[in-house]
Backbone and ligand atoms as CSV (ligand in chain L), in Angstrom:
chain,resi,resn,atom,element,x,y,z
A,1,MET,N,N,-126.085,100.365,-301.581
A,1,MET,CA,C,-126.086,99.737,-302.899
A,1,MET,C,C,-125.377,98.393,-302.828
A,2,ALA,N,N,-125.941,97.430,-303.504
A,2,ALA,CA,C,-125.345,96.098,-303.505
A,2,ALA,C,C,-124.903,95.735,-304.915
A,3,ASN,N,N,-123.756,95.099,-304.997
A,3,ASN,CA,C,-123.307,94.550,-306.277
A,3,ASN,C,C,-123.746,93.094,-306.331
A,4,ILE,N,N,-124.495,92.764,-307.350
A,4,ILE,CA,C,-124.935,91.385,-307.527
A,4,ILE,C,C,-124.229,90.841,-308.768
A,5,THR,N,N,-123.386,89.858,-308.568
A,5,THR,CA,C,-122.669,89.269,-309.691
A,5,THR,C,C,-123.320,87.936,-310.039
A,6,PHE,N,N,-123.714,87.815,-311.284
A,6,PHE,CA,C,-124.354,86.582,-311.748
A,6,PHE,C,C,-123.324,85.742,-312.480
A,7,SER,N,N,-123.321,84.452,-312.196
A,7,SER,CA,C,-122.334,83.559,-312.780
A,7,SER,C,C,-123.006,82.245,-313.157
A,8,SER,N,N,-122.751,81.813,-314.375
A,8,SER,CA,C,-123.344,80.552,-314.828
A,8,SER,C,C,-122.553,80.024,-316.009
A,9,PRO,N,N,-122.444,78.703,-316.135
A,9,PRO,CA,C,-121.779,78.144,-317.310
A,9,PRO,C,C,-122.507,78.482,-318.610
A,10,ILE,N,N,-123.772,78.876,-318.540
A,10,ILE,CA,C,-124.501,79.201,-319.772
A,10,ILE,C,C,-124.345,80.677,-320.163
A,11,MET,N,N,-123.601,81.446,-319.358
A,11,MET,CA,C,-123.333,82.844,-319.708
A,11,MET,C,C,-121.900,82.949,-320.246
A,12,HIS,N,N,-121.678,83.850,-321.196
A,12,HIS,CA,C,-120.335,84.016,-321.747
A,12,HIS,C,C,-119.358,84.505,-320.692
A,13,GLU,N,N,-119.832,85.393,-319.840
A,13,GLU,CA,C,-118.994,85.896,-318.753
A,13,GLU,C,C,-119.892,86.319,-317.600
A,14,GLN,N,N,-119.286,86.505,-316.451
A,14,GLN,CA,C,-120.054,86.975,-315.303
A,14,GLN,C,C,-120.607,88.362,-315.597
A,15,LYS,N,N,-121.699,88.682,-314.942
A,15,LYS,CA,C,-122.243,90.029,-315.108
A,15,LYS,C,C,-122.587,90.579,-313.728
A,16,THR,N,N,-122.126,91.800,-313.468
A,16,THR,CA,C,-122.421,92.434,-312.184
A,16,THR,C,C,-123.424,93.556,-312.398
A,17,VAL,N,N,-124.466,93.548,-311.590
A,17,VAL,CA,C,-125.455,94.625,-311.662
A,17,VAL,C,C,-125.565,95.241,-310.266
A,18,TYR,N,N,-126.120,96.424,-310.210
A,18,TYR,CA,C,-126.200,97.150,-308.953
A,18,TYR,C,C,-127.650,97.229,-308.505
A,19,ALA,N,N,-127.863,96.800,-307.272
A,19,ALA,CA,C,-129.197,96.925,-306.697
A,19,ALA,C,C,-129.186,98.168,-305.820
A,20,VAL,N,N,-130.085,99.073,-306.104
A,20,VAL,CA,C,-130.134,100.337,-305.362
A,20,VAL,C,C,-130.614,100.069,-303.936
A,21,ALA,N,N,-129.989,100.739,-302.966
A,21,ALA,CA,C,-130.391,100.575,-301.567
A,21,ALA,C,C,-131.887,100.862,-301.421
A,22,GLY,N,N,-132.559,100.043,-300.669
A,22,GLY,CA,C,-133.983,100.236,-300.464
A,22,GLY,C,C,-134.826,99.613,-301.556
A,23,ASP,N,N,-134.161,99.114,-302.586
A,23,ASP,CA,C,-134.874,98.449,-303.661
A,23,ASP,C,C,-135.471,97.146,-303.130
A,24,THR,N,N,-136.657,96.829,-303.532
A,24,THR,CA,C,-137.269,95.602,-303.029
A,24,THR,C,C,-137.439,94.566,-304.130
A,25,LYS,N,N,-136.661,94.714,-305.184
A,25,LYS,CA,C,-136.732,93.723,-306.263
A,25,LYS,C,C,-136.068,92.428,-305.827
A,26,THR,N,N,-136.645,91.338,-306.265
A,26,THR,CA,C,-136.011,90.049,-305.989
A,26,THR,C,C,-134.826,89.868,-306.939
A,27,ILE,N,N,-133.980,88.902,-306.607
A,27,ILE,CA,C,-132.856,88.583,-307.492
A,27,ILE,C,C,-133.392,88.152,-308.855
A,28,LEU,N,N,-134.492,87.429,-308.860
A,28,LEU,CA,C,-135.048,86.994,-310.142
A,28,LEU,C,C,-135.512,88.190,-310.973
A,29,ALA,N,N,-136.146,89.168,-310.337
A,29,ALA,CA,C,-136.592,90.369,-311.061
A,29,ALA,C,C,-135.395,91.137,-311.611
A,30,LEU,N,N,-134.339,91.256,-310.813
A,30,LEU,CA,C,-133.120,91.931,-311.283
A,30,LEU,C,C,-132.528,91.180,-312.478
A,31,ALA,N,N,-132.503,89.856,-312.366
A,31,ALA,CA,C,-131.943,89.037,-313.445
A,31,ALA,C,C,-132.752,89.245,-314.730
A,32,GLU,N,N,-134.059,89.227,-314.607
A,32,GLU,CA,C,-134.902,89.426,-315.800
A,32,GLU,C,C,-134.639,90.788,-316.423
A,33,GLU,N,N,-134.550,91.797,-315.564
A,33,GLU,CA,C,-134.326,93.165,-316.041
A,33,GLU,C,C,-133.017,93.261,-316.836
A,34,HIS,N,N,-132.033,92.464,-316.459
A,34,HIS,CA,C,-130.721,92.528,-317.115
A,34,HIS,C,C,-130.490,91.350,-318.059
A,35,ARG,N,N,-131.555,90.672,-318.420
A,35,ARG,CA,C,-131.496,89.545,-319.371
A,35,ARG,C,C,-130.535,88.450,-318.932
A,36,ILE,N,N,-130.575,88.147,-317.673
A,36,ILE,CA,C,-129.758,87.052,-317.136
A,36,ILE,C,C,-130.679,85.838,-316.995
A,37,PRO,N,N,-130.297,84.726,-317.642
A,37,PRO,CA,C,-131.271,83.633,-317.837
A,37,PRO,C,C,-131.416,82.653,-316.673
A,38,ILE,N,N,-131.767,83.166,-315.488
A,38,ILE,CA,C,-132.091,82.237,-314.393
A,38,ILE,C,C,-133.432,81.583,-314.747
A,39,PRO,N,N,-133.495,80.252,-314.750
A,39,PRO,CA,C,-134.771,79.595,-315.053
A,39,PRO,C,C,-135.829,79.958,-314.007
A,40,PHE,N,N,-137.064,80.016,-314.407
A,40,PHE,CA,C,-138.150,80.237,-313.445
A,40,PHE,C,C,-139.439,79.699,-314.029
A,41,ASP,N,N,-140.413,79.543,-313.168
A,41,ASP,CA,C,-141.733,79.139,-313.628
A,41,ASP,C,C,-142.787,79.911,-312.843
A,42,CYS,N,N,-142.928,79.605,-311.541
A,42,CYS,CA,C,-144.039,80.180,-310.774
A,42,CYS,C,C,-143.791,81.601,-310.252
A,43,LYS,N,N,-142.565,81.968,-310.002
A,43,LYS,CA,C,-142.199,83.246,-309.363
A,43,LYS,C,C,-142.855,83.403,-307.993
A,44,ASP,N,N,-143.193,82.297,-307.368
A,44,ASP,CA,C,-143.909,82.384,-306.096
A,44,ASP,C,C,-143.402,81.392,-305.054
A,45,GLY,N,N,-142.189,80.877,-305.252
A,45,GLY,CA,C,-141.622,79.999,-304.230
A,45,GLY,C,C,-142.134,78.577,-304.245
A,46,ASN,N,N,-142.822,78.188,-305.295
A,46,ASN,CA,C,-143.418,76.847,-305.322
A,46,ASN,C,C,-142.668,75.821,-306.148
A,47,CYS,N,N,-142.054,76.241,-307.251
A,47,CYS,CA,C,-141.551,75.250,-308.216
A,47,CYS,C,C,-140.057,74.932,-308.063
A,48,ALA,N,N,-139.306,75.822,-307.447
A,48,ALA,CA,C,-137.850,75.666,-307.236
A,48,ALA,C,C,-137.040,75.745,-308.523
A,49,SER,N,N,-137.647,76.132,-309.634
A,49,SER,CA,C,-136.886,76.298,-310.882
A,49,SER,C,C,-135.772,77.320,-310.720
A,50,CYS,N,N,-135.990,78.304,-309.864
A,50,CYS,CA,C,-135.069,79.437,-309.746
A,50,CYS,C,C,-134.020,79.236,-308.652
A,51,LEU,N,N,-133.765,77.990,-308.265
A,51,LEU,CA,C,-132.778,77.725,-307.221
A,51,LEU,C,C,-131.412,78.310,-307.587
A,52,ILE,N,N,-130.813,79.031,-306.649
A,52,ILE,CA,C,-129.494,79.643,-306.867
A,52,ILE,C,C,-128.590,79.347,-305.673
A,53,GLU,N,N,-127.301,79.406,-305.935
A,53,GLU,CA,C,-126.327,79.331,-304.850
A,53,GLU,C,C,-125.798,80.750,-304.646
A,54,VAL,N,N,-125.721,81.170,-303.403
A,54,VAL,CA,C,-125.326,82.552,-303.117
A,54,VAL,C,C,-124.048,82.553,-302.284
A,55,THR,N,N,-123.063,83.300,-302.726
A,55,THR,CA,C,-121.871,83.492,-301.898
A,55,THR,C,C,-121.728,84.976,-301.608
A,56,TYR,N,N,-121.264,85.258,-300.420
A,56,TYR,CA,C,-121.198,86.642,-299.940
A,56,TYR,C,C,-119.767,87.152,-299.936
A,57,ALA,N,N,-119.582,88.399,-300.302
A,57,ALA,CA,C,-118.245,88.996,-300.315
A,57,ALA,C,C,-117.642,88.980,-298.909
A,58,GLU,N,N,-118.503,89.180,-297.912
A,58,GLU,CA,C,-118.030,89.148,-296.525
A,58,GLU,C,C,-118.883,88.143,-295.754
A,59,PRO,N,N,-118.524,86.868,-295.860
A,59,PRO,CA,C,-119.392,85.831,-295.303
A,59,PRO,C,C,-119.548,85.869,-293.785
A,60,SER,N,N,-118.612,86.494,-293.073
A,60,SER,CA,C,-118.725,86.480,-291.613
A,60,SER,C,C,-119.579,87.631,-291.070
A,61,VAL,N,N,-119.968,88.550,-291.956
A,61,VAL,CA,C,-120.783,89.682,-291.511
A,61,VAL,C,C,-122.250,89.276,-291.522
A,62,LYS,N,N,-122.961,89.599,-290.436
A,62,LYS,CA,C,-124.375,89.235,-290.351
A,62,LYS,C,C,-125.194,89.968,-291.410
A,63,LYS,N,N,-126.211,89.285,-291.898
A,63,LYS,CA,C,-127.081,89.853,-292.924
A,63,LYS,C,C,-128.513,89.911,-292.388
A,64,GLY,N,N,-129.318,90.710,-292.998
A,64,GLY,CA,C,-130.736,90.712,-292.659
A,64,GLY,C,C,-131.435,89.624,-293.454
A,65,ILE,N,N,-131.458,88.426,-292.910
A,65,ILE,CA,C,-132.011,87.295,-293.657
A,65,ILE,C,C,-133.510,87.212,-293.446
A,66,HIS,N,N,-134.237,87.101,-294.521
A,66,HIS,CA,C,-135.671,86.859,-294.376
A,66,HIS,C,C,-136.050,85.654,-295.209
A,67,LEU,N,N,-136.272,84.550,-294.524
A,67,LEU,CA,C,-136.711,83.325,-295.209
A,67,LEU,C,C,-138.194,83.147,-294.916
A,68,THR,N,N,-138.990,83.077,-295.944
A,68,THR,CA,C,-140.410,82.832,-295.703
A,68,THR,C,C,-140.600,81.349,-295.379
A,69,GLU,N,N,-141.735,81.039,-294.784
A,69,GLU,CA,C,-142.045,79.633,-294.480
A,69,GLU,C,C,-142.064,78.823,-295.777
A,70,LYS,N,N,-142.587,79.414,-296.818
A,70,LYS,CA,C,-142.671,78.726,-298.104
A,70,LYS,C,C,-141.277,78.407,-298.642
A,71,GLU,N,N,-140.363,79.384,-298.580
A,71,GLU,CA,C,-139.008,79.155,-299.083
A,71,GLU,C,C,-138.288,78.109,-298.232
A,72,LYS,N,N,-138.449,78.208,-296.922
A,72,LYS,CA,C,-137.807,77.213,-296.046
A,72,LYS,C,C,-138.307,75.812,-296.378
A,73,ALA,N,N,-139.614,75.686,-296.520
A,73,ALA,CA,C,-140.208,74.370,-296.785
A,73,ALA,C,C,-139.694,73.817,-298.114
A,74,LYS,N,N,-139.614,74.673,-299.117
A,74,LYS,CA,C,-139.168,74.212,-300.439
A,74,LYS,C,C,-137.694,73.814,-300.393
A,75,LEU,N,N,-136.864,74.624,-299.766
A,75,LEU,CA,C,-135.436,74.298,-299.671
A,75,LEU,C,C,-135.219,73.015,-298.869
A,76,ARG,N,N,-136.027,72.828,-297.813
A,76,ARG,CA,C,-135.931,71.586,-297.023
A,76,ARG,C,C,-136.308,70.385,-297.876
A,77,GLU,N,N,-137.375,70.538,-298.616
A,77,GLU,CA,C,-137.865,69.460,-299.485
A,77,GLU,C,C,-136.781,69.050,-300.499
A,78,LEU,N,N,-136.010,70.025,-300.963
A,78,LEU,CA,C,-134.961,69.766,-301.958
A,78,LEU,C,C,-133.661,69.275,-301.321
A,79,GLY,N,N,-133.607,69.300,-299.998
A,79,GLY,CA,C,-132.380,68.935,-299.308
A,79,GLY,C,C,-131.305,70.000,-299.451
A,80,LYS,N,N,-131.723,71.251,-299.663
A,80,LYS,CA,C,-130.778,72.349,-299.879
A,80,LYS,C,C,-130.608,73.252,-298.662
A,81,ILE,N,N,-131.247,72.897,-297.564
A,81,ILE,CA,C,-131.036,73.667,-296.338
A,81,ILE,C,C,-131.181,72.707,-295.161
A,82,THR,N,N,-130.338,72.886,-294.160
A,82,THR,CA,C,-130.403,72.027,-292.977
A,82,THR,C,C,-131.099,72.782,-291.852
A,83,ALA,N,N,-131.479,72.030,-290.823
A,83,ALA,CA,C,-132.090,72.665,-289.652
A,83,ALA,C,C,-131.096,73.664,-289.039
A,84,ALA,N,N,-129.806,73.305,-289.059
A,84,ALA,CA,C,-128.786,74.205,-288.493
A,84,ALA,C,C,-128.699,75.503,-289.304
A,85,GLU,N,N,-128.814,75.394,-290.625
A,85,GLU,CA,C,-128.760,76.609,-291.455
A,85,GLU,C,C,-129.993,77.486,-291.220
A,86,ILE,N,N,-131.148,76.855,-291.020
A,86,ILE,CA,C,-132.362,77.633,-290.738
A,86,ILE,C,C,-132.177,78.379,-289.416
A,87,GLU,N,N,-131.645,77.684,-288.421
A,87,GLU,CA,C,-131.407,78.328,-287.132
A,87,GLU,C,C,-130.374,79.453,-287.275
A,88,ASP,N,N,-129.318,79.200,-288.046
A,88,ASP,CA,C,-128.311,80.237,-288.275
A,88,ASP,C,C,-128.946,81.483,-288.892
A,89,ALA,N,N,-129.837,81.272,-289.842
A,89,ALA,CA,C,-130.494,82.393,-290.514
A,89,ALA,C,C,-131.416,83.137,-289.551
A,90,GLU,N,N,-132.210,82.386,-288.800
A,90,GLU,CA,C,-133.241,83.018,-287.980
A,90,GLU,C,C,-132.714,83.577,-286.664
A,91,VAL,N,N,-131.726,82.920,-286.096
A,91,VAL,CA,C,-131.232,83.344,-284.794
A,91,VAL,C,C,-130.000,84.230,-284.909
A,92,ARG,N,N,-129.114,83.886,-285.867
A,92,ARG,CA,C,-127.833,84.596,-285.949
A,92,ARG,C,C,-127.677,85.456,-287.210
A,93,ASP,N,N,-128.734,85.516,-288.021
A,93,ASP,CA,C,-128.688,86.320,-289.255
A,93,ASP,C,C,-127.561,85.907,-290.197
A,94,MET,N,N,-127.232,84.627,-290.197
A,94,MET,CA,C,-126.226,84.132,-291.125
A,94,MET,C,C,-126.928,83.438,-292.283
A,95,PRO,N,N,-126.549,83.803,-293.500
A,95,PRO,CA,C,-127.321,83.346,-294.653
A,95,PRO,C,C,-127.072,81.886,-295.048
A,96,PRO,N,N,-128.093,81.210,-295.527
A,96,PRO,CA,C,-127.901,79.863,-296.054
A,96,PRO,C,C,-127.250,79.914,-297.436
A,97,ARG,N,N,-126.752,78.774,-297.880
A,97,ARG,CA,C,-126.025,78.721,-299.153
A,97,ARG,C,C,-126.963,78.783,-300.361
A,98,TYR,N,N,-128.101,78.167,-300.241
A,98,TYR,CA,C,-129.033,78.122,-301.373
A,98,TYR,C,C,-130.253,78.988,-301.093
A,99,ARG,N,N,-130.752,79.594,-302.133
A,99,ARG,CA,C,-131.975,80.403,-302.027
A,99,ARG,C,C,-132.807,80.203,-303.280
A,100,LEU,N,N,-134.029,80.686,-303.203
A,100,LEU,CA,C,-134.880,80.760,-304.394
A,100,LEU,C,C,-134.789,82.201,-304.896
A,101,ALA,N,N,-134.397,82.375,-306.154
A,101,ALA,CA,C,-134.177,83.732,-306.680
A,101,ALA,C,C,-135.444,84.575,-306.639
A,102,CYS,N,N,-136.600,83.921,-306.731
A,102,CYS,CA,C,-137.854,84.694,-306.732
A,102,CYS,C,C,-138.270,85.122,-305.324
A,103,GLN,N,N,-137.529,84.659,-304.307
A,103,GLN,CA,C,-137.870,85.007,-302.923
A,103,GLN,C,C,-136.785,85.850,-302.254
A,104,PHE,N,N,-135.649,85.958,-302.889
A,104,PHE,CA,C,-134.482,86.580,-302.259
A,104,PHE,C,C,-134.361,88.035,-302.717
A,105,ILE,N,N,-134.408,88.943,-301.751
A,105,ILE,CA,C,-134.234,90.370,-302.041
A,105,ILE,C,C,-132.855,90.782,-301.531
A,106,ALA,N,N,-132.037,91.286,-302.445
A,106,ALA,CA,C,-130.683,91.690,-302.056
A,106,ALA,C,C,-130.765,92.967,-301.223
A,107,ARG,N,N,-130.024,93.001,-300.156
A,107,ARG,CA,C,-129.980,94.209,-299.326
A,107,ARG,C,C,-128.688,94.960,-299.651
A,108,ASP,N,N,-127.910,95.269,-298.641
A,108,ASP,CA,C,-126.712,96.064,-298.900
A,108,ASP,C,C,-125.459,95.249,-299.198
A,109,GLU,N,N,-125.567,93.938,-299.099
A,109,GLU,CA,C,-124.362,93.124,-299.230
A,109,GLU,C,C,-124.047,92.791,-300.691
A,110,ASP,N,N,-122.743,92.624,-300.965
A,110,ASP,CA,C,-122.312,92.194,-302.295
A,110,ASP,C,C,-122.350,90.675,-302.349
A,111,VAL,N,N,-122.998,90.154,-303.368
A,111,VAL,CA,C,-123.142,88.704,-303.465
A,111,VAL,C,C,-122.846,88.221,-304.877
A,112,THR,N,N,-122.456,86.949,-304.948
A,112,THR,CA,C,-122.372,86.276,-306.242
A,112,THR,C,C,-123.459,85.225,-306.280
A,113,VAL,N,N,-124.227,85.261,-307.338
A,113,VAL,CA,C,-125.336,84.341,-307.533
A,113,VAL,C,C,-124.938,83.370,-308.644
A,114,SER,N,N,-124.899,82.077,-308.313
A,114,SER,CA,C,-124.527,81.071,-309.304
A,114,SER,C,C,-125.729,80.204,-309.630
A,115,PHE,N,N,-125.842,79.842,-310.889
A,115,PHE,CA,C,-126.916,78.942,-311.314
A,115,PHE,C,C,-126.433,78.164,-312.523
A,116,THR,N,N,-126.978,76.960,-312.681
A,116,THR,CA,C,-126.495,76.096,-313.768
A,116,THR,C,C,-127.194,76.381,-315.096
A,117,GLY,N,N,-128.404,76.919,-315.015
A,117,GLY,CA,C,-129.209,77.111,-316.223
A,117,GLY,C,C,-130.264,76.031,-316.363
A,118,GLU,N,N,-130.115,74.940,-315.590
A,118,GLU,CA,C,-131.149,73.908,-315.558
A,118,GLU,C,C,-132.164,74.301,-314.482
A,119,PRO,N,N,-133.463,74.181,-314.742
A,119,PRO,CA,C,-134.425,74.513,-313.698
A,119,PRO,C,C,-134.163,73.715,-312.411
A,120,GLY,N,N,-134.012,74.417,-311.313
A,120,GLY,CA,C,-133.764,73.775,-310.022
A,120,GLY,C,C,-132.375,73.199,-309.873
A,121,GLY,N,N,-131.474,73.552,-310.773
A,121,GLY,CA,C,-130.178,72.873,-310.794
A,121,GLY,C,C,-129.011,73.630,-310.198
A,122,ALA,N,N,-129.247,74.570,-309.299
A,122,ALA,CA,C,-128.124,75.359,-308.753
A,122,ALA,C,C,-127.051,74.481,-308.142
L,1,FES,FE1,FE,-140.812,79.005,-308.858
L,1,FES,FE2,FE,-138.917,80.680,-307.910
L,1,FES,S1,S,-139.805,80.618,-309.894
L,1,FES,S2,S,-139.798,78.964,-306.924
């Protein structure tokens, strides 16, 4: 089970929700289910409205990172991921700082998801 804490200046307070182990919901789907207002448009990795910043409770522990080609390309286009971060994710399973909420599936790790409330404004 993962604790996902959502944090944004447009929320009155942080909200923590629990993602059940083996759940394949994206962070955006979890946010919608709990009425957390992460902006979105396409839900398919194309528009970057759902850009989030992710911090991990245990940043030095390796994660099962899965970045699709589409997400990598979009994050690169936005200047939100470096070649070194892509290599860290793919070779060393170390997560990048920014993700697209519609592409990110929480696994067993506890994370804090931050967003500004502006589309693409993490
Ligand atoms: Fe468009 Fe996530 S909603 S990239």
